[in-house]
C-alpha angles and dihedrals in degrees: 000000000000120000110190117083092337132147115290112272093243091056091048088056093050098047117082115241120245109261139187119265122245094247115120113268129211119253116248118282100153133057113199120200113209104026097194130144094277098062092040089053097052120004097043091049093049090049093048089050090050092051091047090051101041109008128226136140099278103137114151127239105200122210125200106200096201121000127055091207098103092045092048093050095045101040097073087052093052087248096299120131142171125257110210114198109204111209126167089248097049146297129299118203130206132171113229119204106167094105109092103179142354124217128191111221095200090057099043116006090168091062089052092050091047090055094046090048092052107110089221087071107084100165132042109192128187143206101167096138124246094290092054092076093066092224138131105261092206094057103020091229129129113270102228090189094058106119092233092051092047088052095046095049089056100038130056091214104068134202102195131074093242089048093053092047095051097040091050092047088049089057092047091053093047090052093049093245132139115263120246125248112255107221112186117193099182126119100260127128111253085001096178094050091042093054090044090056092048092049094047092048091051093045093048090057089054102039127343091210090057090051090051091052093049091047092052102038112024125079130215109187117192119235141189118210128185131180124120107234118181119203114270112245130199091252089057089056090048093050093048091049091050091048098047103026088231127104114233113173095184110048121149124218122207146154121264093248119089135167132175121179115185132186105234097232114120132155105295097211092073093056114192089355092063093100144000119271090267095169089064089065096048101269112147107232109201142165095233125028095180099099091049092047094051092046094051099038093050103033101036107020093035094053092039090058092042091052091044096057097036093039094049092049089050091053100257115143101196139027091243090054090046097054090043085068104089092219091058093042090056090044098053094045090050089048091056096042101044109020111025111029093054088059096050127085104209123231113250113286097011123119107209093206090057090045090054092050090051090049091053091052089051092050091049094052102124092204090066111079098187104169120226088219091057093051090045092063119113095010093161088065096042107042098075094056101032104040116357094061090056092047090051091052091047092050092050089052093045088241116150115238106179093149095057091044090052088052091054090048088052089053088052090053091045095054088051083076101232127094129214091274093053093254121142118255120216097226113199108196135123088237095041098120093045094047092048091050092050091049094046091047093061114084095191133039088251091054094046093050093046091049094051092045088058091069099106093191085071110022123039114220097250095050092044090055091054093046101051096090100038093044093048091052091047092048090051090050091054090051096045101039107021123239101287095048091044088055091049090058089061094059 
């Protein structure tokens, strides 16, 4: 199925295709929007483990909102795929069979709504990335002017994740059924409450009575998910085929570490059948996810994005390569110790210093080729949660945060579309064209910084006012010294 750098066609024809085992499989109980590698590398495995331990019809119907690629790779394998755990001492393989079907929303939105409206579906989970919620990252509110939201408010067959959630809940209410639990697994602060607000705002624009029903009956538990999952490349598929003698066109690669913390708040009408026995698979079921979210968003995601922009500009391809550079190793440990940990209230029983050490070891795992360019995608959606919130807390506490400010300055250089060697950068971001135009329109560093700080979807006015001077100085340092030397001046 793949074309670039894949196995020769004659070898593809000789190798048997991965196929599902003959063991009985659970019927669907979950629809998952955004069936990419990340969810298949963590959530699907946890759910399969829970079913294996405690039973229940919790098979997963995956939905690709845009591209048919995942469906087309999995369908010939009867939806089975290989999980490849990448440890420093070698790989560990496992066949995952919890996915029962994959639908493509762009091809047949009615089929997706029919599945979501089925009363057997008790959970709709999501990994659609930050931009998939069609909201304003700076405020967390639905963006009613987003083209997909404009379409979905006017058409019963939606294209956006919020549109599918509300239209499916609308059908459930009309049929006198219980709603489903909306289980978001994306890296957003207070992700359950945030998605609830987006859904209620959308529903209120359609029908206030529908919004009232969703508010009273539906549930939106918050979650924290953690497993580094690099993108699968054609050469990974080749290597796996050569190792196993079986062709799997949809494997997922991931680190050994995994963590899923879930607020235990599911639709009450289903009783004990409201969710799988997630605790049996190692999921931490808690009353309040907030401390775990803040810890992970700021300490992992915040440093991941910082290393991605600064590392990319310095010429490093992966996170492991970046932290192998002593200048970056010193930088990220200083970032944790002086700028991030003081702003984080730890979950009970967790030592944040130990957590930082464990994160560094995970970043340094040479078997994980997590590209800085991949992590740098969609920065306009990520910065408010991952970095700007920490900066705001540091400023309120009169705590210096030059490292985080340098990371934001590196993002500003990155979205300008040219690296330190003068090479073009392929910037993937929903605001890419606008950000590039703002950067190009500024003739001086001061003008470029001021223009980018004016983007209210990213920077609120009060924070932007405080950042003008520090960001301009940091931007100038990157231009004058280059990234590595600018980092050395922080030490």
